N, C-alpha and C positions, 0 to 999 in steps of 0.2 A: 504494500500500500504506500503510495507516494505521500510525502509530507505536504500539507496545504500551505498556501501563502495567506498572510493576514493583510486585510485591507482595513485600515483604521482611519476614521474621520473624527475631527475634533467636534463637529456640531451635527445636529440631527438632519438638517436639510441635505448636507452632503451625503450622509449615510443613506438616506432615502433614495437619492439619485442612483447610488450604486446598487441598492437592493432591488430597484426596479429592473435592473439588467440581469439579475440572478433568477433563473426560472424555477429553482427547486429549493430555495432557502428554508431552513427549519431552525427555529430558535432554541438555544440552550441557555439556561440561566446558571451562572457560576459567580459566587461571591457578590451577589446583588447586581450583577451585570448581565446584559443580554448579548449573546454571540450568535450570529446567523451563519450556519454551516450550509454550504451549497457549492455551486459551480458558477464560474464566469468564463464564457468562451471555452468551455471544455476543461478548465482547470479547477481543481478543488481549492476553495477559498474559505476563509473565516472573516466575516465582516462585523465590525463593532465600533462603538464610540470609545474614544480615549478617556473620557472624563475630563473635567476642567482642572488644570493645575498639575504640578509636577508629581505629587504623591499619587493622584488618581491615574495619571498616565503611566507611572512606573508599575503600579499594581496591574493595570491592564496588560502591559507588555509582558510582565512575569507570567500572568495567567495564559496568555497566548503561547508562550514558549513552553512552560511546564505542563499545563493541562492539555493544550491542543497540539503541541509538538510542531508548531509552524516552522518552516524553513527560512522564512524571512518576513519582514514587515514593511509595508508601504503606507506612509502616513500623510494624509492631506488635511489642510485646514487653512484658516485665514491668518494673516499677520499684518503688523504695521511696518511700513517701509522706513528704513533708516538711511540706507545708502543714497547719496545725492542723485544717482542715476536711476533709482528704483521708483517707478510710478505706480499709481493706483491702476489695478488691472493687470499688472505684470505678475509673473510667477518667479519665485525664488526656490531653487533646489539646493538643499544644504550640502556642503562639502565638509563642514565641521559645525559643531554646536557647543556653546558655552552657557553655563548657568550664571547669568549676570548678577543674581542676588546671592550667590554663594560667597560668604565672607567670614573666614575663620582667622582673620588677623587678630593679634600679632603672631599667633602660633604658626600660621601658614600664609603664603601670599594670597592676595585677593583672587577669587574665582577658582582657586585650586580645590579639587576634591581630595581631602586629606588622605583617605585610605588608598587612593590610587596615585597620588603625587602627580596629578595632571589636571589641566583645566579644560582643554578642548578635546572633544570626542569626534574622531573622524568617522564618516559613514563609509559603507562599502563603495569603493570607487566604480566598480563595474555596474552595480545597481543604480547608482546616482547618474552615471552616464546614460544608461538606458532610459531612465525616467526623464532626463533632460531632453533627449532626442524626441521622446514621446510628447512632452510638453511643448516643445518647439513646433512640432507638427500640428498640434491642436491649435496653437496660437496663430500659426500661419493661415489656418482655415477657420478663424474664430467666428466668422459670420455663419458658419454651418452649425455652430453650437450655441451661440448667443445672438438673439435677434438684433438687427441693426439699431432699432429704436432704443433697445436697452443700452447698447454701447454709447449712444448719444446721450441718453438720460444720465449716465454716470461719468460722462466726459472722457470715455476711454478711446484713445487713439490706437494705433497698431501696438498691441501689447507684445512684450518680449520676455525671454527667460534669462535669469541671472543665476550664477552659481557662486557659492561662497559661504560665509559665516552667518549663522542664525543664532540669535540670543533667546534664552528662555528664562522666565522668572515668574514667581507667584504674585504678580500684580499686572493689571491692565495698564499699559503705558499710554497715557491719553493727554499729555500736555507737551507743548513744544519744549519747555524747560527740561522735562524728564528725558525726552528723546535726544536733546542736544547733549545732556550729561552722558548718556550711553555712548553716543558717537565720539565724544571727547575721550572717554575711557577706553573704548574698544572701536577704534576708527575703521577697522575692516568690516564691521558688522553691516549686513545688508537689510536685515529684518529682525523683528522682535515678536515673540509669542509666549505661550505659557506651558508648553508640554514637551517639545521636541528633544531638548537636551536631557531630560529625565529618561525618556525612552532610549536615547542614545547610550546613556550610562548602563541601563539594564541590558541592552543588546551587546554592549562591549563586554559585560560580565559573562554573558552566556555564549559569546562568539556567534551571534546571529546577525545576518545582513539587515541593514535598515536604510530606507530612503525617506527623507522628509521633504514634502513639496508644499509650499505655502503660496496662496494667492494673496496679493497685496490689496487689502480693502481700504487702507487709509495711510496717512503719513505719521501715525503714532503721535499726533499732536492734539491741539485743542478741539479739532473737528472729528476725532477718531470715533466718536459715538454716533455720528450722523448717519442715519439710515443703514446701520450695520446689518440688521436683519434683512432689509431689502436687497442689499448687495449680496449677501449670502444666498438668498433664494434665487435672485435673478442672474447672477454671474458665477459665483464660486461653485455652486452645486453642479452647474453644467460643466465647468472645467474639470471637477473631480471625476465625474462620470466619464467624460471623454478621455 
C-alpha cells in the first residue's frame, strides 16, 4: 500500500475547494480534528485544516505523519506580503521558514530553536521546485481560475511566484509598524503567516518533505483586515484548488 500525500489548508474555504475535487473522500476524526481520506487525480491523499497558530499546526503535522503515515505535506494558505517586490495576488513558495517570535535571549540568539541550534528550516528543494512550477503555470493562466471581474475588484495585475523566506508567528501582523520591524530584523523575508515554520520544524524532526505555498492577501499593514474573507473565497481558494 502506497503512502498518501497530505494536502493541508490553513482556512476552510481553501479546504472546501480541494474536497470538491476529491470524488471519494471519507472523514476520520482524530484528536478533535477532521481528516478527509480519499483520492485526487488517482493519488491517495489526506486533506485537512492546519488549525490556526503554531501549536495547532504542529499537532496536525504530527498526526498526519504518525497516525496516517503520509509521505509528504503540501500546505497552502494566505499570508501578508513583506518583500518590496511581493504584491497582493502573488504566490510565495517557501524555501526556508523562521519563527519570528521565537526569542530565548540571552540564553540563545534570537529566532534560534534551542534544542536544534538552528533558526531557519529548509523545505524539500525538489518538492518546492515542483510546487513553484505548478504555481507559475496556474498564475500564467489565472483568468481560467479566477474571473476577470474578481481580478479587477481586488486590483490584481498579472500575479507572479516568488521563492524564499517565510516568517511564522503566533500573532496576526496587521500594522505597517509591525511589518517594517520584521523587515528590518529579517530583511530577506518575503511573507509572514502563523503556521508554516511550526510545520517545518515537525517535518524536519521526522524527515518528511514539506512544501509551503502562500497566496498574498495583503501587505501585512494597517489594511490587512480589509475584506480578508472575500479575498479568501474569491481568489485564494481557487489558487489552492488549481
